[in-house]
PyMOL Python script that loads the backbone (N, CA, C, O; Angstrom):
from pymol import cmd

cmd.read_pdbstr("""\
ATOM      1  N   UNK A   1      14.593   1.738  -7.121  1.00  0.00           N
ATOM      2  CA  UNK A   1      13.897   2.735  -6.204  1.00  0.00           C
ATOM      3  C   UNK A   1      14.967   3.093  -5.230  1.00  0.00           C
ATOM      4  O   UNK A   1      15.619   2.194  -4.698  1.00  0.00           O
ATOM      5  N   UNK A   2      15.182   4.317  -4.970  1.00  0.00           N
ATOM      6  CA  UNK A   2      16.165   4.580  -3.889  1.00  0.00           C
ATOM      7  C   UNK A   2      15.624   4.404  -2.547  1.00  0.00           C
ATOM      8  O   UNK A   2      14.428   4.147  -2.413  1.00  0.00           O
ATOM      9  N   UNK A   3      16.465   4.529  -1.455  1.00  0.00           N
ATOM     10  CA  UNK A   3      15.959   4.289  -0.192  1.00  0.00           C
ATOM     11  C   UNK A   3      15.005   5.239   0.385  1.00  0.00           C
ATOM     12  O   UNK A   3      14.059   4.811   1.048  1.00  0.00           O
ATOM     13  N   UNK A   4      15.174   6.496   0.188  1.00  0.00           N
ATOM     14  CA  UNK A   4      14.256   7.517   0.691  1.00  0.00           C
ATOM     15  C   UNK A   4      12.900   7.408   0.050  1.00  0.00           C
ATOM     16  O   UNK A   4      11.884   7.602   0.719  1.00  0.00           O
ATOM     17  N   UNK A   5      12.853   7.084  -1.305  1.00  0.00           N
ATOM     18  CA  UNK A   5      11.636   6.899  -1.858  1.00  0.00           C
ATOM     19  C   UNK A   5      10.835   5.698  -1.471  1.00  0.00           C
ATOM     20  O   UNK A   5       9.605   5.702  -1.423  1.00  0.00           O
ATOM     21  N   UNK A   6      11.615   4.641  -1.189  1.00  0.00           N
ATOM     22  CA  UNK A   6      10.890   3.456  -0.727  1.00  0.00           C
ATOM     23  C   UNK A   6      10.397   3.720   0.839  1.00  0.00           C
ATOM     24  O   UNK A   6       9.343   3.210   1.221  1.00  0.00           O
ATOM     25  N   UNK A   7      11.093   4.425   1.607  1.00  0.00           N
ATOM     26  CA  UNK A   7      10.709   4.788   3.038  1.00  0.00           C
ATOM     27  C   UNK A   7       9.490   5.580   2.868  1.00  0.00           C
ATOM     28  O   UNK A   7       8.532   5.370   3.612  1.00  0.00           O
ATOM     29  N   UNK A   8       9.444   6.483   1.944  1.00  0.00           N
ATOM     30  CA  UNK A   8       8.244   7.370   1.748  1.00  0.00           C
ATOM     31  C   UNK A   8       7.040   6.648   1.491  1.00  0.00           C
ATOM     32  O   UNK A   8       5.983   6.857   2.086  1.00  0.00           O
ATOM     33  N   UNK A   9       7.240   5.657   0.450  1.00  0.00           N
ATOM     34  CA  UNK A   9       6.123   4.910   0.006  1.00  0.00           C
ATOM     35  C   UNK A   9       5.572   4.063   1.292  1.00  0.00           C
ATOM     36  O   UNK A   9       4.361   4.024   1.509  1.00  0.00           O
ATOM     37  N   UNK A  10       6.395   3.466   2.035  1.00  0.00           N
ATOM     38  CA  UNK A  10       6.020   2.669   3.173  1.00  0.00           C
ATOM     39  C   UNK A  10       5.335   3.527   4.065  1.00  0.00           C
ATOM     40  O   UNK A  10       4.262   3.113   4.507  1.00  0.00           O
ATOM     41  N   UNK A  11       5.770   4.718   4.442  1.00  0.00           N
ATOM     42  CA  UNK A  11       5.076   5.572   5.425  1.00  0.00           C
ATOM     43  C   UNK A  11       3.627   5.970   4.884  1.00  0.00           C
ATOM     44  O   UNK A  11       2.645   5.943   5.625  1.00  0.00           O
ATOM     45  N   UNK A  12       3.565   6.320   3.618  1.00  0.00           N
ATOM     46  CA  UNK A  12       2.273   6.685   3.120  1.00  0.00           C
ATOM     47  C   UNK A  12       1.356   5.541   3.171  1.00  0.00           C
ATOM     48  O   UNK A  12       0.214   5.705   3.600  1.00  0.00           O
ATOM     49  N   UNK A  13       1.775   4.367   2.757  1.00  0.00           N
ATOM     50  CA  UNK A  13       0.833   3.179   2.852  1.00  0.00           C
ATOM     51  C   UNK A  13       0.391   2.887   4.235  1.00  0.00           C
ATOM     52  O   UNK A  13      -0.762   2.525   4.471  1.00  0.00           O
ATOM     53  N   UNK A  14       1.354   3.050   5.216  1.00  0.00           N
ATOM     54  CA  UNK A  14       1.024   2.791   6.607  1.00  0.00           C
ATOM     55  C   UNK A  14       0.021   3.821   7.120  1.00  0.00           C
ATOM     56  O   UNK A  14      -0.854   3.506   7.927  1.00  0.00           O
ATOM     57  N   UNK A  15       0.150   4.952   6.678  1.00  0.00           N
ATOM     58  CA  UNK A  15      -0.798   6.038   7.062  1.00  0.00           C
ATOM     59  C   UNK A  15      -2.172   5.762   6.648  1.00  0.00           C
ATOM     60  O   UNK A  15      -3.116   5.842   7.434  1.00  0.00           O
ATOM     61  N   UNK A  16      -2.306   5.396   5.261  1.00  0.00           N
ATOM     62  CA  UNK A  16      -3.498   5.069   4.662  1.00  0.00           C
ATOM     63  C   UNK A  16      -4.124   3.930   5.364  1.00  0.00           C
ATOM     64  O   UNK A  16      -5.325   3.988   5.625  1.00  0.00           O
ATOM     65  N   UNK A  17      -3.406   2.879   5.701  1.00  0.00           N
ATOM     66  CA  UNK A  17      -3.988   1.695   6.446  1.00  0.00           C
ATOM     67  C   UNK A  17      -4.446   2.082   7.760  1.00  0.00           C
ATOM     68  O   UNK A  17      -5.452   1.538   8.216  1.00  0.00           O
ATOM     69  N   UNK A  18      -3.755   3.056   8.494  1.00  0.00           N
ATOM     70  CA  UNK A  18      -4.224   3.440   9.791  1.00  0.00           C
ATOM     71  C   UNK A  18      -5.498   4.389   9.659  1.00  0.00           C
ATOM     72  O   UNK A  18      -6.423   4.291  10.465  1.00  0.00           O
ATOM     73  N   UNK A  19      -5.514   5.245   8.687  1.00  0.00           N
ATOM     74  CA  UNK A  19      -6.664   5.976   8.653  1.00  0.00           C
ATOM     75  C   UNK A  19      -7.987   5.352   8.146  1.00  0.00           C
ATOM     76  O   UNK A  19      -9.081   5.683   8.604  1.00  0.00           O
ATOM     77  N   UNK A  20      -7.829   4.479   7.225  1.00  0.00           N
ATOM     78  CA  UNK A  20      -8.995   3.687   6.683  1.00  0.00           C
ATOM     79  C   UNK A  20      -9.137   2.288   7.187  1.00  0.00           C
ATOM     80  O   UNK A  20      -9.828   1.518   6.519  1.00  0.00           O
ATOM     81  N   UNK A  21      -8.589   1.880   8.242  1.00  0.00           N
ATOM     82  CA  UNK A  21      -8.481   0.563   8.686  1.00  0.00           C
ATOM     83  C   UNK A  21      -9.968   0.087   8.955  1.00  0.00           C
ATOM     84  O   UNK A  21     -10.319  -1.021   8.548  1.00  0.00           O
ATOM     85  N   UNK A  22     -10.726   0.803   9.544  1.00  0.00           N
ATOM     86  CA  UNK A  22     -12.113   0.353  10.050  1.00  0.00           C
ATOM     87  C   UNK A  22     -12.890   0.101   8.843  1.00  0.00           C
ATOM     88  O   UNK A  22     -13.775  -0.754   8.887  1.00  0.00           O
ATOM     89  N   UNK A  23     -12.638   0.814   7.661  1.00  0.00           N
ATOM     90  CA  UNK A  23     -13.481   0.724   6.563  1.00  0.00           C
ATOM     91  C   UNK A  23     -13.161  -0.393   5.479  1.00  0.00           C
ATOM     92  O   UNK A  23     -13.953  -0.701   4.588  1.00  0.00           O
ATOM     93  N   UNK A  24     -11.865  -0.980   5.666  1.00  0.00           N
ATOM     94  CA  UNK A  24     -11.349  -1.908   4.728  1.00  0.00           C
ATOM     95  C   UNK A  24     -11.792  -3.348   5.126  1.00  0.00           C
ATOM     96  O   UNK A  24     -11.863  -3.692   6.305  1.00  0.00           O
ATOM     97  N   UNK A  25     -12.080  -4.154   4.105  1.00  0.00           N
ATOM     98  CA  UNK A  25     -12.370  -5.511   4.388  1.00  0.00           C
ATOM     99  C   UNK A  25     -11.067  -6.272   4.521  1.00  0.00           C
ATOM    100  O   UNK A  25     -10.005  -5.680   4.334  1.00  0.00           O
ATOM    101  N   UNK A  26     -11.102  -7.663   4.861  1.00  0.00           N
ATOM    102  CA  UNK A  26      -9.878  -8.258   5.237  1.00  0.00           C
ATOM    103  C   UNK A  26      -9.044  -8.553   4.033  1.00  0.00           C
ATOM    104  O   UNK A  26      -7.825  -8.565   4.206  1.00  0.00           O
ATOM    105  N   UNK A  27      -9.504  -8.785   2.873  1.00  0.00           N
ATOM    106  CA  UNK A  27      -8.877  -8.922   1.549  1.00  0.00           C
ATOM    107  C   UNK A  27      -8.023  -7.790   1.196  1.00  0.00           C
ATOM    108  O   UNK A  27      -6.897  -8.009   0.749  1.00  0.00           O
ATOM    109  N   UNK A  28      -8.482  -6.530   1.365  1.00  0.00           N
ATOM    110  CA  UNK A  28      -7.801  -5.257   1.058  1.00  0.00           C
ATOM    111  C   UNK A  28      -6.651  -5.147   2.126  1.00  0.00           C
ATOM    112  O   UNK A  28      -5.505  -4.866   1.775  1.00  0.00           O
ATOM    113  N   UNK A  29      -6.983  -5.370   3.410  1.00  0.00           N
ATOM    114  CA  UNK A  29      -6.013  -5.307   4.367  1.00  0.00           C
ATOM    115  C   UNK A  29      -4.779  -6.195   4.174  1.00  0.00           C
ATOM    116  O   UNK A  29      -3.633  -5.783   4.357  1.00  0.00           O
ATOM    117  N   UNK A  30      -5.122  -7.575   3.752  1.00  0.00           N
ATOM    118  CA  UNK A  30      -4.101  -8.444   3.629  1.00  0.00           C
ATOM    119  C   UNK A  30      -3.122  -8.010   2.312  1.00  0.00           C
ATOM    120  O   UNK A  30      -1.893  -8.069   2.331  1.00  0.00           O
ATOM    121  N   UNK A  31      -3.838  -7.619   1.316  1.00  0.00           N
ATOM    122  CA  UNK A  31      -3.023  -7.022   0.240  1.00  0.00           C
ATOM    123  C   UNK A  31      -2.262  -5.850   0.518  1.00  0.00           C
ATOM    124  O   UNK A  31      -1.139  -5.739   0.027  1.00  0.00           O
ATOM    125  N   UNK A  32      -2.763  -4.921   1.281  1.00  0.00           N
ATOM    126  CA  UNK A  32      -2.064  -3.723   1.634  1.00  0.00           C
ATOM    127  C   UNK A  32      -0.823  -4.140   2.482  1.00  0.00           C
ATOM    128  O   UNK A  32       0.280  -3.653   2.237  1.00  0.00           O
ATOM    129  N   UNK A  33      -1.005  -5.002   3.434  1.00  0.00           N
ATOM    130  CA  UNK A  33       0.093  -5.522   4.279  1.00  0.00           C
ATOM    131  C   UNK A  33       1.047  -6.169   3.502  1.00  0.00           C
ATOM    132  O   UNK A  33       2.214  -6.082   3.886  1.00  0.00           O
ATOM    133  N   UNK A  34       0.768  -6.894   2.343  1.00  0.00           N
ATOM    134  CA  UNK A  34       1.749  -7.636   1.633  1.00  0.00           C
ATOM    135  C   UNK A  34       2.486  -6.715   0.888  1.00  0.00           C
ATOM    136  O   UNK A  34       3.672  -6.996   0.716  1.00  0.00           O
ATOM    137  N   UNK A  35       1.985  -5.501   0.321  1.00  0.00           N
ATOM    138  CA  UNK A  35       2.741  -4.613  -0.447  1.00  0.00           C
ATOM    139  C   UNK A  35       3.716  -3.883   0.499  1.00  0.00           C
ATOM    140  O   UNK A  35       4.857  -3.639   0.105  1.00  0.00           O
ATOM    141  N   UNK A  36       3.290  -3.510   1.787  1.00  0.00           N
ATOM    142  CA  UNK A  36       4.120  -2.904   2.610  1.00  0.00           C
ATOM    143  C   UNK A  36       5.232  -3.871   3.015  1.00  0.00           C
ATOM    144  O   UNK A  36       6.388  -3.447   3.014  1.00  0.00           O
ATOM    145  N   UNK A  37       4.979  -5.131   3.360  1.00  0.00           N
ATOM    146  CA  UNK A  37       5.948  -6.011   3.602  1.00  0.00           C
ATOM    147  C   UNK A  37       7.034  -6.161   2.473  1.00  0.00           C
ATOM    148  O   UNK A  37       8.237  -6.126   2.730  1.00  0.00           O
ATOM    149  N   UNK A  38       6.552  -6.322   1.265  1.00  0.00           N
ATOM    150  CA  UNK A  38       7.426  -6.359   0.070  1.00  0.00           C
ATOM    151  C   UNK A  38       8.327  -5.200   0.005  1.00  0.00           C
ATOM    152  O   UNK A  38       9.527  -5.378  -0.205  1.00  0.00           O
ATOM    153  N   UNK A  39       7.795  -3.939   0.182  1.00  0.00           N
ATOM    154  CA  UNK A  39       8.566  -2.781   0.283  1.00  0.00           C
ATOM    155  C   UNK A  39       9.536  -2.766   1.225  1.00  0.00           C
ATOM    156  O   UNK A  39      10.680  -2.404   0.952  1.00  0.00           O
ATOM    157  N   UNK A  40       9.182  -3.143   2.382  1.00  0.00           N
ATOM    158  CA  UNK A  40      10.171  -3.192   3.579  1.00  0.00           C
ATOM    159  C   UNK A  40      11.297  -4.331   3.360  1.00  0.00           C
ATOM    160  O   UNK A  40      12.455  -4.170   3.747  1.00  0.00           O
ATOM    161  N   UNK A  41      10.886  -5.392   2.763  1.00  0.00           N
ATOM    162  CA  UNK A  41      12.076  -6.459   2.331  1.00  0.00           C
ATOM    163  C   UNK A  41      13.019  -5.833   1.318  1.00  0.00           C
ATOM    164  O   UNK A  41      14.240  -5.968   1.407  1.00  0.00           O
ATOM    165  N   UNK A  42      12.384  -5.102   0.294  1.00  0.00           N
ATOM    166  CA  UNK A  42      13.197  -4.418  -0.743  1.00  0.00           C
ATOM    167  C   UNK A  42      14.117  -3.351  -0.029  1.00  0.00           C
ATOM    168  O   UNK A  42      15.280  -3.173  -0.393  1.00  0.00           O
ATOM    169  N   UNK A  43      13.606  -2.741   0.879  1.00  0.00           N
ATOM    170  CA  UNK A  43      14.447  -1.604   1.605  1.00  0.00           C
ATOM    171  C   UNK A  43      15.649  -2.318   2.367  1.00  0.00           C
ATOM    172  O   UNK A  43      16.813  -1.923   2.295  1.00  0.00           O
ATOM    173  N   UNK A  44      15.229  -3.403   3.097  1.00  0.00           N
ATOM    174  CA  UNK A  44      16.277  -4.062   3.892  1.00  0.00           C
ATOM    175  C   UNK A  44      17.385  -4.781   3.070  1.00  0.00           C
ATOM    176  O   UNK A  44      18.564  -4.743   3.423  1.00  0.00           O
ATOM    177  N   UNK A  45      16.957  -5.440   1.954  1.00  0.00           N
ATOM    178  CA  UNK A  45      17.853  -6.231   1.245  1.00  0.00           C
ATOM    179  C   UNK A  45      18.619  -5.369   0.074  1.00  0.00           C
ATOM    180  O   UNK A  45      19.717  -5.688  -0.384  1.00  0.00           O
ATOM    181  N   UNK A  46      17.917  -4.315  -0.300  1.00  0.00           N
ATOM    182  CA  UNK A  46      18.554  -3.532  -1.287  1.00  0.00           C
ATOM    183  C   UNK A  46      19.091  -4.241  -2.487  1.00  0.00           C
ATOM    184  O   UNK A  46      20.081  -3.839  -3.097  1.00  0.00           O
ATOM    185  N   UNK A  47      18.340  -5.419  -2.843  1.00  0.00           N
ATOM    186  CA  UNK A  47      18.605  -6.127  -4.100  1.00  0.00           C
ATOM    187  C   UNK A  47      17.788  -5.533  -5.178  1.00  0.00           C
ATOM    188  O   UNK A  47      16.693  -5.023  -4.942  1.00  0.00           O
ATOM    189  N   UNK A  48      18.315  -5.595  -6.377  1.00  0.00           N
ATOM    190  CA  UNK A  48      17.597  -5.030  -7.470  1.00  0.00           C
ATOM    191  C   UNK A  48      16.743  -6.001  -8.122  1.00  0.00           C
ATOM    192  O   UNK A  48      16.097  -5.640  -9.106  1.00  0.00           O
ATOM    193  N   UNK A  49      16.653  -7.273  -7.665  1.00  0.00           N
ATOM    194  CA  UNK A  49      15.975  -8.332  -8.206  1.00  0.00           C
ATOM    195  C   UNK A  49      14.477  -8.225  -8.055  1.00  0.00           C
ATOM    196  O   UNK A  49      13.687  -8.864  -8.750  1.00  0.00           O
ATOM    197  N   UNK A  50      14.111  -7.310  -7.028  1.00  0.00           N
ATOM    198  CA  UNK A  50      12.651  -7.201  -6.825  1.00  0.00           C
ATOM    199  C   UNK A  50      12.040  -6.361  -7.941  1.00  0.00           C
ATOM    200  O   UNK A  50      12.555  -5.289  -8.257  1.00  0.00           O
ATOM    201  N   UNK A  51      11.015  -6.804  -8.504  1.00  0.00           N
ATOM    202  CA  UNK A  51      10.413  -6.027  -9.626  1.00  0.00           C
ATOM    203  C   UNK A  51       9.657  -4.799  -9.037  1.00  0.00           C
ATOM    204  O   UNK A  51       8.517  -4.909  -8.587  1.00  0.00           O
ATOM    205  N   UNK A  52      10.363  -3.591  -9.064  1.00  0.00           N
ATOM    206  CA  UNK A  52       9.687  -2.403  -8.489  1.00  0.00           C
ATOM    207  C   UNK A  52       8.441  -2.053  -9.212  1.00  0.00           C
ATOM    208  O   UNK A  52       7.466  -1.638  -8.585  1.00  0.00           O
ATOM    209  N   UNK A  53       8.422  -2.203 -10.528  1.00  0.00           N
ATOM    210  CA  UNK A  53       7.219  -1.833 -11.276  1.00  0.00           C
ATOM    211  C   UNK A  53       6.004  -2.606 -10.773  1.00  0.00           C
ATOM    212  O   UNK A  53       4.899  -2.070 -10.689  1.00  0.00           O
ATOM    213  N   UNK A  54       6.238  -3.910 -10.431  1.00  0.00           N
ATOM    214  CA  UNK A  54       5.098  -4.775 -10.025  1.00  0.00           C
ATOM    215  C   UNK A  54       4.635  -4.203  -8.590  1.00  0.00           C
ATOM    216  O   UNK A  54       3.435  -4.036  -8.373  1.00  0.00           O
ATOM    217  N   UNK A  55       5.611  -3.904  -7.612  1.00  0.00           N
ATOM    218  CA  UNK A  55       5.192  -3.285  -6.398  1.00  0.00           C
ATOM    219  C   UNK A  55       4.432  -2.049  -6.547  1.00  0.00           C
ATOM    220  O   UNK A  55       3.409  -1.805  -5.907  1.00  0.00           O
ATOM    221  N   UNK A  56       4.969  -1.268  -7.423  1.00  0.00           N
ATOM    222  CA  UNK A  56       4.277   0.084  -7.621  1.00  0.00           C
ATOM    223  C   UNK A  56       2.824  -0.154  -8.104  1.00  0.00           C
ATOM    224  O   UNK A  56       1.874   0.426  -7.579  1.00  0.00           O
ATOM    225  N   UNK A  57       2.701  -0.978  -9.062  1.00  0.00           N
ATOM    226  CA  UNK A  57       1.405  -1.226  -9.625  1.00  0.00           C
ATOM    227  C   UNK A  57       0.480  -1.820  -8.446  1.00  0.00           C
ATOM    228  O   UNK A  57      -0.621  -1.318  -8.221  1.00  0.00           O
ATOM    229  N   UNK A  58       0.926  -2.805  -7.776  1.00  0.00           N
ATOM    230  CA  UNK A  58       0.174  -3.349  -6.586  1.00  0.00           C
ATOM    231  C   UNK A  58      -0.217  -2.162  -5.656  1.00  0.00           C
ATOM    232  O   UNK A  58      -1.377  -2.001  -5.275  1.00  0.00           O
ATOM    233  N   UNK A  59       0.780  -1.364  -5.321  1.00  0.00           N
ATOM    234  CA  UNK A  59       0.369  -0.252  -4.414  1.00  0.00           C
ATOM    235  C   UNK A  59      -0.623   0.725  -4.960  1.00  0.00           C
ATOM    236  O   UNK A  59      -1.465   1.209  -4.203  1.00  0.00           O
ATOM    237  N   UNK A  60      -0.578   1.053  -6.253  1.00  0.00           N
ATOM    238  CA  UNK A  60      -1.491   1.901  -6.848  1.00  0.00           C
ATOM    239  C   UNK A  60      -2.956   1.278  -6.929  1.00  0.00           C
ATOM    240  O   UNK A  60      -3.951   1.991  -6.800  1.00  0.00           O
ATOM    241  N   UNK A  61      -3.028  -0.077  -7.148  1.00  0.00           N
ATOM    242  CA  UNK A  61      -4.199  -0.860  -7.207  1.00  0.00           C
ATOM    243  C   UNK A  61      -4.865  -0.858  -5.874  1.00  0.00           C
ATOM    244  O   UNK A  61      -6.082  -0.683  -5.804  1.00  0.00           O
ATOM    245  N   UNK A  62      -4.110  -1.050  -4.780  1.00  0.00           N
ATOM    246  CA  UNK A  62      -4.619  -0.975  -3.554  1.00  0.00           C
ATOM    247  C   UNK A  62      -5.152   0.430  -3.078  1.00  0.00           C
ATOM    248  O   UNK A  62      -6.190   0.531  -2.424  1.00  0.00           O
ATOM    249  N   UNK A  63      -4.413   1.456  -3.430  1.00  0.00           N
ATOM    250  CA  UNK A  63      -4.940   2.820  -3.201  1.00  0.00           C
ATOM    251  C   UNK A  63      -6.277   2.939  -3.928  1.00  0.00           C
ATOM    252  O   UNK A  63      -7.278   3.300  -3.309  1.00  0.00           O
ATOM    253  N   UNK A  64      -6.313   2.665  -5.134  1.00  0.00           N
ATOM    254  CA  UNK A  64      -7.562   2.795  -5.862  1.00  0.00           C
ATOM    255  C   UNK A  64      -8.842   2.033  -5.359  1.00  0.00           C
ATOM    256  O   UNK A  64      -9.989   2.438  -5.550  1.00  0.00           O
ATOM    257  N   UNK A  65      -8.510   0.901  -4.706  1.00  0.00           N
ATOM    258  CA  UNK A  65      -9.566   0.102  -3.996  1.00  0.00           C
ATOM    259  C   UNK A  65     -10.001   0.939  -2.698  1.00  0.00           C
ATOM    260  O   UNK A  65     -11.192   1.150  -2.470  1.00  0.00           O
ATOM    261  N   UNK A  66      -9.070   1.362  -1.936  1.00  0.00           N
ATOM    262  CA  UNK A  66      -9.315   2.072  -0.837  1.00  0.00           C
ATOM    263  C   UNK A  66     -10.151   3.402  -1.063  1.00  0.00           C
ATOM    264  O   UNK A  66     -11.108   3.706  -0.350  1.00  0.00           O
ATOM    265  N   UNK A  67      -9.675   4.190  -2.169  1.00  0.00           N
ATOM    266  CA  UNK A  67     -10.459   5.307  -2.506  1.00  0.00           C
ATOM    267  C   UNK A  67     -11.877   4.983  -2.962  1.00  0.00           C
ATOM    268  O   UNK A  67     -12.826   5.727  -2.712  1.00  0.00           O
ATOM    269  N   UNK A  68     -11.977   3.897  -3.611  1.00  0.00           N
ATOM    270  CA  UNK A  68     -13.349   3.474  -4.077  1.00  0.00           C
ATOM    271  C   UNK A  68     -14.323   3.101  -2.880  1.00  0.00           C
ATOM    272  O   UNK A  68     -15.524   3.371  -2.889  1.00  0.00           O
ATOM    273  N   UNK A  69     -13.639   2.425  -1.810  1.00  0.00           N
ATOM    274  CA  UNK A  69     -14.549   2.103  -0.671  1.00  0.00           C
ATOM    275  C   UNK A  69     -14.743   3.262   0.073  1.00  0.00           C
ATOM    276  O   UNK A  69     -15.877   3.435   0.521  1.00  0.00           O
ATOM    277  N   UNK A  70     -13.827   4.152   0.320  1.00  0.00           N
ATOM    278  CA  UNK A  70     -14.108   5.446   1.147  1.00  0.00           C
ATOM    279  C   UNK A  70     -15.126   6.297   0.408  1.00  0.00           C
ATOM    280  O   UNK A  70     -16.059   6.781   1.049  1.00  0.00           O
ATOM    281  N   UNK A  71     -15.022   6.492  -0.778  1.00  0.00           N
ATOM    282  CA  UNK A  71     -15.912   7.352  -1.520  1.00  0.00           C
ATOM    283  C   UNK A  71     -17.326   6.754  -1.466  1.00  0.00           C
ATOM    284  O   UNK A  71     -18.276   7.506  -1.253  1.00  0.00           O
ATOM    285  N   UNK A  72     -17.506   5.470  -1.644  1.00  0.00           N
ATOM    286  CA  UNK A  72     -18.814   4.772  -1.671  1.00  0.00           C
ATOM    287  C   UNK A  72     -19.417   4.920  -0.251  1.00  0.00           C
ATOM    288  O   UNK A  72     -20.619   5.141  -0.099  1.00  0.00           O
ATOM    289  N   UNK A  73     -18.559   4.793   0.777  1.00  0.00           N
ATOM    290  CA  UNK A  73     -19.154   4.988   2.089  1.00  0.00           C
ATOM    291  C   UNK A  73     -19.718   6.446   2.303  1.00  0.00           C
ATOM    292  O   UNK A  73     -20.828   6.647   2.797  1.00  0.00           O
ATOM    293  N   UNK A  74     -18.942   7.353   1.931  1.00  0.00           N
ATOM    294  CA  UNK A  74     -19.293   8.691   2.065  1.00  0.00           C
ATOM    295  C   UNK A  74     -20.447   9.148   1.377  1.00  0.00           C
ATOM    296  O   UNK A  74     -21.181  10.009   1.864  1.00  0.00           O
ATOM    297  N   UNK A  75     -20.663   8.587   0.205  1.00  0.00           N
ATOM    298  CA  UNK A  75     -21.932   8.721  -0.719  1.00  0.00           C
ATOM    299  C   UNK A  75     -23.217   8.317   0.083  1.00  0.00           C
ATOM    300  O   UNK A  75     -24.272   8.943  -0.025  1.00  0.00           O
ATOM    301  N   UNK A  76     -23.063   7.279   0.853  1.00  0.00           N
ATOM    302  CA  UNK A  76     -24.226   6.684   1.652  1.00  0.00           C
ATOM    303  C   UNK A  76     -24.475   7.464   2.915  1.00  0.00           C
ATOM    304  O   UNK A  76     -25.497   7.246   3.566  1.00  0.00           O
ATOM    305  N   UNK A  77     -23.646   8.309   3.269  1.00  0.00           N
ATOM    306  CA  UNK A  77     -23.776   9.048   4.511  1.00  0.00           C
ATOM    307  C   UNK A  77     -24.704  10.214   4.323  1.00  0.00           C
ATOM    308  O   UNK A  77     -24.946  10.968   5.265  1.00  0.00           O
TER     309      UNK A  77
END
""", "prot")
cmd.dss("prot")
cmd.show_as("cartoon", "prot")
cmd.util.cbc("prot")
cmd.orient("prot")
């Protein structure tokens, strides 16, 4: 993953965290923070030993959970 793509992913995940923070439970917040931290470490170290596919999958899973939580809350309103 190149630097700019990694920066973009970090920025998007931080925006999602900020926008949905009050609706997320602690487990989702912890996982989201872990993914952001892993991406930041990858960006700083620029080692290719980090399994980018695993980070991408974790990021997508977290986004899926957030979308599920947000849509369920909106259905109840």
